[in-house]
C-alpha positions in Angstrom: 126.4 83.9 83.1 126.2 82.8 86.8 123.5 81.0 88.7 121.9 83.3 91.2 119.1 82.6 93.7 117.6 84.8 96.4 114.5 85.1 98.6 111.7 87.5 97.5 109.4 87.1 100.5 107.4 84.4 98.9 110.2 81.8 98.5 113.4 81.3 96.6 113.5 82.6 93.0 116.1 82.1 90.3 117.5 85.3 88.8 118.4 84.9 85.1 120.7 86.9 82.8 123.2 87.8 85.6 126.9 88.0 84.8 129.8 89.2 86.9 133.3 90.4 86.5 136.1 91.7 88.9 137.6 95.1 88.7 141.2 95.9 89.2 140.6 96.4 93.0 139.2 92.9 93.4 135.6 94.1 93.7 133.0 91.8 92.1 130.5 93.6 89.8 127.1 92.2 88.8 125.3 93.0 85.6 122.0 92.0 83.8 123.0 91.0 80.3 120.0 90.0 78.2 120.6 88.8 74.6 120.3 91.7 72.2 120.2 94.3 75.0 122.7 96.6 76.6 124.1 95.3 79.8 122.9 97.0 83.0 125.1 97.4 86.1 123.4 96.2 89.4 124.6 98.5 92.3 122.4 97.4 95.1 123.5 94.9 97.8 122.7 91.3 96.6 120.0 89.6 98.8 118.2 92.8 99.6 114.7 93.9 98.4 116.4 96.9 96.7 118.6 94.5 94.7 115.6 92.5 93.6 113.7 95.6 92.5 116.8 96.9 90.6 117.1 93.5 88.9 113.5 93.3 87.8 113.7 96.9 86.4 116.8 95.9 84.4 115.2 92.7 83.1 112.1 94.6 82.0 114.3 96.9 80.1 112.6 100.0 81.4 114.1 102.9 83.2 112.1 105.1 85.6 112.2 107.9 83.0 110.8 105.6 80.3 108.0 104.4 82.7 107.1 108.0 83.4 107.0 108.8 79.7 104.6 105.9 79.1 102.1 107.3 81.7 99.4 109.2 79.8 98.5 112.6 81.2 95.5 112.4 83.5 95.9 108.6 84.1 96.2 106.8 87.4 99.8 106.0 86.6 100.6 109.6 85.8 99.2 110.8 89.1 101.3 108.2 90.9 104.4 109.5 89.2 103.6 113.1 90.3 102.9 111.9 93.8 106.2 110.0 94.0 108.0 113.2 93.1 106.1 115.4 95.6 107.4 116.5 99.0 104.2 114.9 100.5 105.7 111.5 99.5 109.5 112.1 99.6 109.4 113.5 103.2 107.8 110.3 104.5 110.1 107.7 106.2 111.5 105.0 104.0 109.2 102.2 105.2 106.1 104.3 104.5 107.3 105.2 101.0 108.1 101.6 100.4 104.6 100.1 101.2 102.7 103.0 99.6 104.6 102.6 96.4 104.2 98.9 96.3 100.4 99.2 96.8 100.0 102.0 94.2 102.3 100.2 91.7 100.3 97.0 92.1 97.1 99.0 91.3 98.8 100.6 88.2 99.5 97.2 86.7 95.8 96.8 85.9 94.4 100.3 86.2 97.3 102.6 85.5 96.0 103.7 82.1 92.5 104.7 83.4 91.6 108.4 83.8 91.5 109.5 87.5 88.9 112.2 86.7 86.4 109.4 86.1 87.3 107.5 89.3 84.5 107.1 91.8 84.1 105.4 95.2 82.7 102.2 93.6 85.9 101.9 91.6 88.0 102.3 94.8 86.0 99.5 96.4 86.5 97.3 93.4 90.3 97.9 93.6 90.2 97.1 97.3 88.2 93.9 96.8 90.6 92.6 94.1 92.7 91.6 97.2 89.8 90.0 99.2 92.1 87.0 99.4 94.4 89.1 101.5 92.4 91.7 103.4 95.5 93.4 104.8 96.8 94.0 101.3 93.4 95.4 100.3 93.4 97.8 103.2 96.9 98.9 102.3 95.6 99.8 98.8 92.9 102.0 100.5 95.4 103.7 102.7 97.9 104.4 99.9 95.2 105.7 97.6 93.7 107.8 100.4 97.0 109.5 101.0 97.7 110.1 97.3 94.2 111.5 96.5 94.2 113.8 99.6 97.5 115.3 98.2 96.1 115.4 94.7 93.0 117.4 95.8 95.2 119.9 97.8 97.4 120.4 94.7 94.3 120.7 92.4 95.3 117.7 90.2 91.8 116.4 90.8 88.6 118.0 92.1 87.2 115.2 94.4 88.7 112.4 96.4 87.1 109.1 95.3 88.3 107.3 98.5 86.0 109.4 100.7 83.5 107.1 102.5 85.2 103.9 101.4 85.7 101.7 104.4 88.5 99.3 105.1 87.9 95.5 105.1 87.1 94.3 108.7 88.7 91.0 109.5 90.0 89.2 112.6 93.7 89.0 113.0 96.0 88.6 115.9 98.9 90.2 114.0 102.4 89.0 114.2 103.0 86.0 116.5 104.4 87.1 119.9 107.3 84.9 120.9 107.0 82.6 123.9 109.9 82.1 126.3 110.4 78.6 125.0 110.7 79.9 121.5 113.4 82.4 122.5 115.3 79.6 124.2 115.0 77.4 121.2 116.4 80.2 119.0 119.3 80.8 121.5 120.2 77.1 121.4 120.4 77.1 117.6 122.2 80.5 117.3 124.8 80.8 120.1 126.4 83.9 121.6 128.9 85.4 119.2 126.8 84.9 116.0 125.1 87.7 114.0 121.8 85.7 114.3 122.0 85.8 118.1 123.0 89.5 118.2 120.0 90.3 116.0 117.7 88.5 118.5 119.1 90.3 121.5 119.0 93.7 119.9 115.3 93.2 119.0 114.4 91.6 122.3 116.2 94.0 124.7 115.3 97.2 122.9 111.8 96.4 121.5 112.8 98.3 118.4 111.4 97.9 114.9 113.4 96.2 112.1 113.9 99.6 110.4 115.6 100.7 113.6 117.7 97.7 114.4 119.4 97.8 111.0 120.7 101.4 111.9 121.9 100.7 115.4 125.7 100.8 115.9 128.4 101.4 118.4 127.9 105.2 118.1 124.5 104.8 119.7 125.8 103.3 123.0 127.3 105.7 125.6 127.8 105.2 129.3 125.7 102.1 129.4 122.8 103.6 127.6 121.4 103.2 124.1 120.2 106.4 122.4 118.7 106.6 119.0 116.0 108.3 117.0 113.3 106.0 115.6 113.0 105.8 111.8 109.2 105.9 111.9 108.0 109.5 111.4 111.5 110.8 112.0 110.9 113.7 109.6 107.5 114.6 110.9 107.2 113.7 114.5 110.5 112.3 115.7 110.8 110.0 118.8 114.1 109.8 120.6 114.6 106.6 122.6 117.0 106.6 125.6 117.2 103.3 127.4 119.7 101.4 129.6 121.6 98.6 127.9 120.4 95.3 129.4 123.3 93.0 130.7 122.3 90.2 128.3 122.4 92.6 125.4 125.8 93.9 126.5 127.2 90.4 126.6 125.9 89.8 123.1 127.5 93.1 121.8 130.8 92.2 123.5 130.8 88.8 121.8 130.6 90.2 118.2 133.4 92.5 117.1 132.0 95.4 115.2 134.1 97.3 112.6 131.1 99.0 111.0 128.7 101.8 111.8 125.9 99.3 112.2 126.0 96.1 114.3 124.2 94.0 111.7 125.7 93.9 108.2 125.3 91.6 105.2 127.9 89.1 104.1 129.3 91.9 101.9 129.8 94.2 104.9 127.0 96.5 104.0 124.1 97.6 106.2 120.8 95.6 105.8 117.7 97.3 104.4 114.7 96.8 106.6 113.1 94.3 104.2 116.4 92.5 103.6 116.9 92.1 107.3 113.4 90.9 107.8 114.0 88.1 105.2 117.3 87.2 106.7 115.9 87.1 110.2 113.1 84.9 108.9 115.7 82.5 107.6 117.4 82.4 111.0 114.0 81.6 112.6 113.5 78.7 110.1 116.9 77.3 111.0 115.7 77.2 114.6 112.5 75.4 113.5 110.5 78.6 114.2 108.9 79.4 110.8 106.0 81.2 112.4 108.2 83.7 114.3 109.4 87.1 113.0 111.3 90.2 114.0 108.2 92.2 114.7 107.0 89.4 117.0 109.9 90.1 119.3 108.8 93.7 119.7 105.4 92.5 120.8 107.0 89.9 123.1 109.2 92.6 124.7 106.2 94.8 125.4 104.2 91.9 126.8 107.1 90.8 129.1 107.3 94.3 130.5 103.6 94.4 131.1 103.6 90.9 132.8 106.4 92.2 135.2 104.2 95.1 136.3 105.5 97.9 134.0 102.9 100.7 133.5 101.8 101.8 130.1 104.0 104.9 130.2 107.0 102.8 131.3 106.5 100.5 128.3 106.1 103.6 126.0 109.5 104.9 127.2 111.1 101.6 125.9 109.1 101.0 122.7 108.7 104.6 121.6 104.9 104.3 121.1 103.2 107.6 121.1 99.7 106.3 121.7 98.5 104.7 124.9 95.9 102.6 123.1 98.2 100.0 121.7 100.4 99.7 124.7 97.4 99.4 127.0 96.4 96.2 125.2 99.6 94.6 126.7 99.0 95.9 130.2 95.3 94.8 130.1 96.3 91.3 129.0 98.9 91.1 131.8 96.4 92.4 134.3 93.8 89.8 133.3 96.4 87.1 133.8 97.3 88.3 137.3 93.6 88.6 138.2 92.9 85.1 136.9 95.7 83.8 139.1 94.3 85.7 142.1 90.8 84.3 141.5 92.0 80.7 141.2 93.9 81.1 144.5 90.6 82.1 146.1 89.0 78.9 144.9 91.6 76.9 146.7 90.8 78.5 150.1 
């Protein structure tokens, strides 16, 4: 057995029952070996969310097939299994599938055995309110159930949608922290040019892309001084192609890190990051720079805000960020305009 620890998004956890061996090619193989149980090979990249999920499944001693067999016909868990196998679910982008499945699986832990035919709006509200400690998580439960039940009605698995009329929890939130210039400089001092940590910052800051996009970017996306890629979000339903010039600071960062892979950012094992795995890794880099409140998504917000402060129009910002709705982008331009108007007003007081 070997000692093994990793981050799970809430802190560092110890992974028990892990053993390893080396094949004839020198590759290290990891297994879960529980006393009295058959050993299970772990094939996902260590340190990623997929690896942690695979490990937990192996420790539980349950396969997906076994879990499906345990779901009683007509139960909430059985409906989830049918939904996961449907094209309505499988054609969604990876990040959407991931959060919906997490939300529905968390509900199944307590309510999976209950018959969906008896489910009413009051039960949906109760499930939502079980996460009143974290309103965002409660709202994710509503959104995931709403998507599943809409599909279930269309496929005639159920007659009525119990989520109809159920409202999301209203709460005040400023969302992810938007990086200040001083915070970017502090990160740059800690992670110098030529490091993966610095390259990750520059890719996020000078492209305004999401973390599920940054983990897919590689040399093949840069041609003639331009970065061209298709966003992962909604790529199978309503794809957005981004075509932007490579900022000189980003080019210097790319030149400083030799890339021998199809993606610029890889794990210590030379594999591409998953979106969640990269998010955790970038959070570690932020903590190393004494910026525990900063995140990858906060850089996307900061890039959009910087563009707005420098006079970029909403449509110009959308060309960089790939937003398809003016509503969210206009929040950045309105905030920047208020700042300029405030400066102008104060100047008038000095006259």
